N, C-alpha and C positions, 0 to 999 in steps of 0.2 A: 363098464371100464373105464377107466382114466385115461385120459391120452394129454402127452403134454407134445405140444407143437413149436419146434426151436427155430429161431428164426433172429439176422442179425440185428434186424427193425420191425416195425409195426406196421410202416407204412414207409413212405418215399423213395419206389422203385417197385418194377414191374415182379420179383420174387416178392418181395413185403406184402403189396397188396395181396399179390394172389395166398399167401400163405394165411395172413387176417381174414381174407375171404372165406378160405377153407375153414377156419377155427369159425367163425360168427357161424357158417352152415352147419358145422357139428354142434353148437351151443343151441340152435335152432330145433335142432332135431333132439334134442334131449340128451344127447353123449356130454359126458362131463369131459371137458376141454380147458387146460390153460394154456396161457401163448408165453414163452421164454424169450425175453429179448436183450441185447444191450442196450438198444436206444429205442428210447417209449416217447411215441410223440403225440398218440391217443391218450388225453389223461383223462377222461370220464369213463372207461372201463376198467374194471376192477378185474377182468379174467387176464387182464395182460401183466405179466410179471417183469418189473426191470430186474436185471442181473444185479447179484450184489457186486459193490466196488466198479462199479459201471466205467469209473472215470480212470480207473487203473486199466480195467481193460482197453479203455478208448488209448492209453498212453502204448500198451503194448500194442494194439493195432499198428501204428504208427510207427513203432519200433519195427515191427514184422516187415512192412513196406519198405523200410531203410533198406533192407538186404538186399530187394530187386534193383534198386536204386547204381548198385554196381553195375550192369548193364544198360548204360545211358542209351543205346541206339532201338533199344526195345520198342517193338511197335503198338503194344496194346496192352490190356491190364492184365496183369501178373500177380497171383497169388499164393502164398506160400505155406502160411499158417504152421510157421515151425518156432515159433515163441511159445512154450511154455507157461498159462496161465490156468486159473482154477475153475474154469468153466464149467468142464466136465462132473467135477463135484457138487457143482449146484444144479446141474440135470439129475444126478442121482438121487440129491438129496429129497426131490419131490416125488419120487417114488411114482412113478407112474407107470401104469402097466405097459403101456407102447410109449416112445418115443419117438416121436415126427420130427424129423430135420427137414430143413428144408434150405434157405441160404446160408453156408457157416463160414464162408470166405471171408479175405477179409481180416484173418487174425481171428476170428472166434472163436472156432475149438482147433487146438494143436490136430495135424492129423494124426500123431504117434497116440494120440488121447481116445479116440475113435473107438478100439477096442474095449477100453474100460466103461466105457457107457454099460449099465447091468442089465438092462432091460432089451429086449425085442425093439429093432429100429426098423422104421418104416423111413424112406430117404426120399424124398420128391426132387430132381433135380431140376435146375431151370436154365443150365449152361452143360458145358462140356467140363467145367473145371474139375470133378474128381475123376473123369477118364485120363486126365495129362499130366502132365508134368508140373502145371500150373497156370497156364493159359486159359482163359472162359470159353474160347473157340479157337479152335487150331488153324483155321485161315487154309483149312482141307490138304495139311501136313500128312494128316493119319498115321504119325507117329505112335501114336497112342495104341494103336491096333497093336505093338510089338515092344517096343518099349522106346523112352523119348530120352535126347539128348539132340545135341548141333541143333538149339530150338531157334524157330526159323523167328516166334514171336520175340523171342530174346536177342534176337538178331548172332547168334552165337556159332562160333564154328567149333565149340569146343565137344567132344562127346561125353566126358563123364560134369558137364555144366551143372545149375542149377536144377532146372527141368528132368534130369537123369535123374539125380538125387531124392527129389522130390515123388519122380512119379513111383522110384522104388520105396520110399518111404509107403505111400499112399497103398502100392500091391501089397507090401508085410501086412500094412493094419487090415486089408479087407478081407484076407485069408485067413486072421483072427477071430473075426465078427461075422463071415458070411453063410453061417449056420442059422446067424438069428436077424440077417439082414434083408428085405425088400425094398428093391428100388422100383420109382414111381417115376415114370415121366410123364410129361403132358401132352408130348405130342410122339407122333408112329413113327417121324423122324429119328428123335434122338431114343427112342427105344431101339432102334434097327444101332444107330452108333455105338450104344452100351452094350447089344449083344456080341458086337467084334471086337468091345475093348479086354486087352488083354487084363488088367485087374480084375473085370467081373465075372471071369469067369466061370458059370455056376452059379453065381447068385439071380433069383428069380426076379425079372422085371415084366412090370405091365403097363400098358397107357391108361392112365386117366386123368383127361384134361383139367385145367386150371378153371373154378367157378366165373364166373360173372355177375359182378355186382348187380342187382335187380333195381339200385334206385337209378343206374341211369336211364334216361327214358326219352323218349321221341316228343319232339316238339317242333312245330312249324319252323322252317327252314327262316324265314322273312322274322317270324318271334326272338329265333337264336340271334340274327344278323344284327336286328337293332336293340339286342341288347349290347352287342360291341359297335354299337355306332358303325355298322358296315352300309354301305352303299349296296341296299337290297339288287339292284339290279346286277350287280358286279358276281361271278362265282368266284368260289374261295375253292382253293388249294390249301391243303395242311400238310407239313410234315411235322411229325414228333417223336421225340426220342433223348433219351438221355445225353448230355455229351450231344446234341444233333450233328454241328457244323466239324466237331474234333474228332471225333471218334471214326476213322477208315472203313471199321466193319458197317457203322450205321448207313455209308453211302449217298451221303451229302455230294461227293464226286460228281452220281448219277445224275442227279437233279440240276445242278450247275450248267451240264454237258445238254440236257436235254432243253432247259429253259431258254439255254445261248442259242439254240438252234430251230428250236420250234416255232411252226408256220400258224401261229394264231393271233387275234389283235389282242395284242399283252392289254393295254389299258381296261378293255372288259373283266379282268382277272385281278384277285388279291391272290399275297401268297401268304399265308402263316405262317410262322418258324416257334417250335417250342420246343423248350431245352438249350437254348442259346440267345446271345444276346449280341445286339448289331454292331458290327467291326469297326462303323467309321457311322457318321451322320447322316449317311447316304440312307433314303429311305426306300431305294429303287434296287431289283436286283434281277440285272439283264433285261432291265425295260420293264419289269412286274412291280408295282405297290407292295412292298413288304411291311407285316408287321412283327416283332420279334416280342415273344413274350418271357425269357429267359427259362429260367428252373421255375417250374409250376408242380406243385402237389396240391392246390384245392382242384378238389374233385366235382365240386358242383360249376367252377369255372371251366374246367376241361369237359362237362357235359353240354356246355354252353357252345363251346368252341365246335367239339367233332358235331353236332348239329346245326351248326351255322357252316360248316363246311360240306360245299359239293363232291371233295373227293380226296381221299387222305392217301400220301405218298408214302410207302414203306420200303424204301432202296436198299435193307438191310443185306451184308453177300453173306452173310449167318443168321440164321433165327429160329428161336424153339417156336414155342407158341406165342406170339407176340400180345401182348397186351395190348398194346395201343391197337392193333389189326381187329382185336374183339369187341373193344370199346366203341371203336368206329363203328362197325357191323352193327351193334347193339344202339347206335343209334342210327341206321339205317343208313349211313352214309358209308358207299361202295370205299373198296381199296384197292390201288393199283401195288402190285409188290411184283419181286422177282419171285420166280417157281423153286425156293429153296427150302430147307431145312422143314419146320411145322408150317409155312404157309398154304399149302392146299388142303390140312384139315379142317380153315378157317374160310380159304377165300376159292366160292366154284367159279372158274374163268366163266366170265363173258355173261355171269347171270349177276353175283354181287360184287364184282370187282375184274381185274385181271390181273393174270399172271405172267411176267414175261419172262421171255428165253435168260437164262443167266449167261451172261451179264452185260445182254448186246441190247446198246442205248437205241439202236433205232426201235425193235421192239418196245423197249420201253417207252419211247415215246409214241408208237403208235398206240400202245395201250393207255396214254394217258388221254390221247385223241378218240380214242373209243369210248370211254366211260365219260368225257363230259360232252358227249355227243347222242350219248344213251340215257340221260338221266332220268328223262322218263320212262326208259324201260327196265330201269333194275327193279327184280323180283320184289314187291312190295311185300310178301309173305316172308321175306329174308328176318324181318325182326322178331317176329315171333319163333319162327324156327330155330333160329340162333338163341337167342332167351333160354327155350325148352334144352337144346341138347346142350348147355353148361349153365343150366338151372342149379342154383347151392345145394338146393334141397337133394336132387338128383346125385349131384356128389358126393355130397355128404353120405349117402346112402351107400354108395359104392365104397367108401373108405369104410365104411361101417362095416362091410361083410367081410371086406378083409383083414380089419383086426380082429373081428370074430373069428376068422379061419390061423389068424398069427397063435390069437389066446388057446386057440381047440387044437392047436398043434395039429393042424388037417389042410395046412397050404401046399 
């Protein structure tokens, strides 16, 4: 069988990393897989195909983004995928048996072009974008269950706004392709959301988690801290996310409330923040020594940081199957998060981390104290169990079984 995996890029983001890991896992299982992307950063892999006219695609994507700027008070990421391009023709030219879409928002694949894909489609969702009129997480508005409009993410009071029209475009497109479409979600939470979606009624949906990169490995905390030139006597608190301090959904506001009021000896701790630069020359945040790493895409460096950390904090207000959580647990570093989205698929409460009540800052603070006081009791077997559950070979075999059923029309 020939599989074409499609994503906006081959790395630099949770969805991109997940798509590439899945693609590599398929290759290791001797499955003929090609990876089509608009942005290619991994130059030494010939199985990755960079789209034709990528510069033009980039320009059209920027044009796509300009449409949303009319909504000056919008609250978070919103993708329209309304601008025409030739990307669907490139998908069809590669003539795979199955087209496996991942993250194609940001103007990569025009919504109206989805039914033009000639082969059966498997689509792994990494957020809620295809369920909605354009937002990637609905901030609990739940309008996607019926129809979008008066979009709170756009801060719109108009019934027939951009979200309404893009929702209807998605609804129409999916009706045309639903007989040859299967949706895969990495978390049970997102599977349940898809099943409640007005757009995807009658479309098969199942959960297959993202594979973890087995090159992440456990090293001693002392070794990792030494590499980062961190005082080994201090405990490290990690916060890592894309646009970590500026995207409200990522929850930095909850960290600030917690750190401001927590009753611990702050000079014994270091806070590390990935995904943001410091806002001033001050290296202290509410009395905590703070190291900012900016945007970081070096996986080896990330691996060292995870291992150097004593706890990883993920305060997201909505989350699918968090890559940061998966990678942190793979380094046997416990995770504190709110009990939302797919977090409970990964975190066993008070075993390999703590699931706080959403969005109870008292419980969130209690969770950090619990983890910091229980580091010696964290289940040491969690690392092996976690790797086994999300092992690339196992995930690839589950996809191979799905592909075979689709090709044999036995789903």
